[in-house]
N, C-alpha and C positions, 0 to 999 in steps of 0.2 A: 293666700297660702294656704294648704293641706297638712294635715295633723299628721304624722304616723305611731301607729300605738309604740309606745316608750319613749317618744319624742322629749325632750327637754325643753318645752314651752316657756318658762319664768326667763329661765337668763334671757334669753333672745328677744321676746319681746318688751324688755326694759329697757335692751339698750336701741330700738328702734325711734328713732326723736322725732313722730308725729303724735299727736291727740290720738290716733284713732289706729288700732290693726287689726287684720280680721282673719279670719281663719276657718277654716272646715273642717269636720272629723266626719269620715264615716266606716262602721266598721264593731268593731266589740269595744265598749268601755272599759270593759273588764282587766283588758291584755294593756289598755294606756295606761289608766289612773288609778286603778282600784286600791285603794289599801294605802298607796300612797300621799300624806298631808303635807300641803305645799303651799305655798303662796306666789304673787308677785306684787313688786311696786304698784303695776298700774291697775284700776280695778277692770272687773272684767263680768261681763252681759255671757252664760249659757245660755243659747236658744235652741230648745230639742224641735227637729222637723219632725222626726221620727224615733219612737219609742219612749223608754221613759228613763230620766237622771234623777238622780236622788243628788243633792249638794249638801255634805255633813260639815259641821263647823262642831265648837265645845258645847254650846249651850244649845244648838236646832237644828234639824234637818227639814230640810226644803226637798221638795219633789217636784219634777219639772216635765209636767205633760205632754204632747204633743201642742205646738202653737203657741206655749209661755217659753217664761225664761227666767234666769233666776239670778240676782245682781248679786255680787260681790266685790265688796267695798276693797279697795287697793291695801296689801300689806294684812288680810286676814288669813289666815292659817286654813286649810279647807281641804275634804278630801270630796271629789266627782266621782261617783259611781253608778253602774246601771246594770241590765241584765239584755244578753241576746244583741241584734245589730241595732247600732243607732247613729243616728244622721244627726247631726247639731252644728252649730254657727260658734264660734267664740269672736267675739267682741273685745277688745279690751284697751281700756278711756284711759290716758294719763291724769290722773286725781284732779288737776290743775286746770282742765280742760273748760271747764264749767260749776258753777257754784252750786247748779241746782240739783244736780243727781245726788240719789240716796246716799244716807252717808253709814246705813245699816244693811247686811244681809235680808234680800226681802227677794220675792214671787210675783213677776209682774206680770199682766194680758199685753197681747202682740197684737196691735190692729194690723189689717190689710197693708194700710200703710207702712207702717213699722217695719213688718214681713218682708217687703218691699225691697225696703231702702237697705235690709241686714244682706239680702240675698245680694243686691248688688255690692257691696262694699266686701264681700268677701272677693269679690273681685279688683278690687283697687289693688294696685299696686303698692309695696311694704311702703314706700320712700317716694308717697304722691307727691306733684308739687305742690307747695304753701304760695297760696293766691290765687287758687285755680278753680277748675270747675270741682275737682276732688275734692278739694278741702272745702267748698261749700254745701257738698253733699254730705262731706260731716256735720258739719255744724246745722244740717235738717237731722242728721240721726242722732245727734245730741242735744236735740230740744225738742224730739220724738220721745227719747228715754225719761228724759226729766217729767215728761208727761202721760207715763204711760200709768195705767192706772193698777193697782197692788190686788194681787192674791190670795188669798187666805188658805196657804198651803203649806204652812210650817208649825213643824212639829217641836216645838220647845223640850228640851229636855236639861232636867235639875242637877244642879250641882251635889246636892247631899247623897255620900251616898247609900244611903238607907233607898231613895229616893230611886236612883240609876237602879238599882238590883229590882224594884218592882217594876222599873221600864223596862228592864234585858229581858224580865220574863214574859212581858207582855209583846214586847217586839218580835219574840223567838214563838208565841203561843197567843195569837188576838185574841182567839174563841177562847180562851179563860174566860168566864162570867162573874167571878169569882166578887162578893158584895166589898164593899168601901172597910167594914167592920174587918172582913176575911183578909184581906191584903193589910189591912195594920195588924192583926195578929203576925201574919209572916213576916213582916219587916221590924217585929217588939217596937211598936208604939201603939197609942191610942189611936181609935178613931179620929176624934178630935185633933190631935200632935198631927196625926198623918194628912187630915185637911186644912189646915192650919200650912204645913210643912207645904205644900202643892203651891197653893195660892199667894205664898210668899217667893218661893225658889221662880216659881214659872206665871203666874200672874193669871190663874185660871185653876178652875175645879179639879178633881181627878177627873169627875163623870164629865165635863167638857175635855180635857185632854184624851181622855180613851175616843171620844167622838171623833176626837181628830185624826186621833193616830189609824181610827179603821176608814177615815174619807182616803187618807192617803194610798194604804193599803188597797181600797178598793179601786183606786184608780189606777193603782198599779196592773190589777186584774180584768178589769174592764176594758183598760188599753189593751192586752194581749188579746183580746179576742172574749172572755171568759162572758155570761152572761149576767143579769142582776141577780135572777135568782141563784145561781151560784155563788155568785160572792157573796148575797148575805148569807147564806150556809156557811160557806168559807171561812165569817166571820164569829159565826156563833149564831145568829139570828134566827129567831122563829118563823118567821118567813120573811117574802121581801117586801110586803108592806113598811112592815116597821123597820128594814135597812133604810128605805128611801123617804121614811119618814126622819129618820136621823141624816140621811145626805142632806135633804134639803135645809133643815135645820142650820148646817153648818154653812153651807156653799149657798144657800139661796132660792137653788131649783133640782129637781129631782137629779137622779144620773144620766136619762137617755134626752134629755134636753141640755146638761150641761156637756157631755159630748159630740153633741148635734150641733149648738152654739160652734166649740170647738172646731169641726173639722169645717163650719161654713168659712171660718178661717184658714185655713188649708189651702 
């Protein structure tokens, strides 16, 4: 099945009585789902073949670079958005199909085997025969999904209105290098209270959250073809080396190696 811009996917896929329904999308994602929160009874795997897709829920944003995927549990309201031309595969899974799939929204790495299986799934008939080779393929896909490793590509969003104000400013201007004390003053909190609220609300310090934000924004820019040095300066770093150190601390490898490893899977 191929998705068209403006298509109402939810009502259709939820009424297909199969454990898995696959669809492909090619085009401008902004014209498809931008700013339109929705949900479906079936869980969804959103796999990016080309481009960058973001998935936003009430308490977090997930980035989906090429050859990665985001898992969205059934019934969870979300918005998917991106920029430019996008190619992606959407895999909708019946919640009761297997007990081993994630119960929360998460980003997963896609192995070569899983990628080939997802591509093959896009060619399955919607109403594939039960107890057939197609249904056995679906079982293998579900097993591979359950075993797929997670990627640390989530940006948690706090619920406190003062913290959300801070988050909105940094999302709009990630080069702002204000100190924790300066941010506390801007949102009418003490430095200690701001630190405590961040940990209570999202389970990480302000500094770690800002590094996570920069990694997410960096992946978007790097996937668009910008150099490491340009991205470093875009995000307010004094040098490319300081940016690379930060990136490695968050994702375990420098930007060049991370992107190369992603390309090897394509």
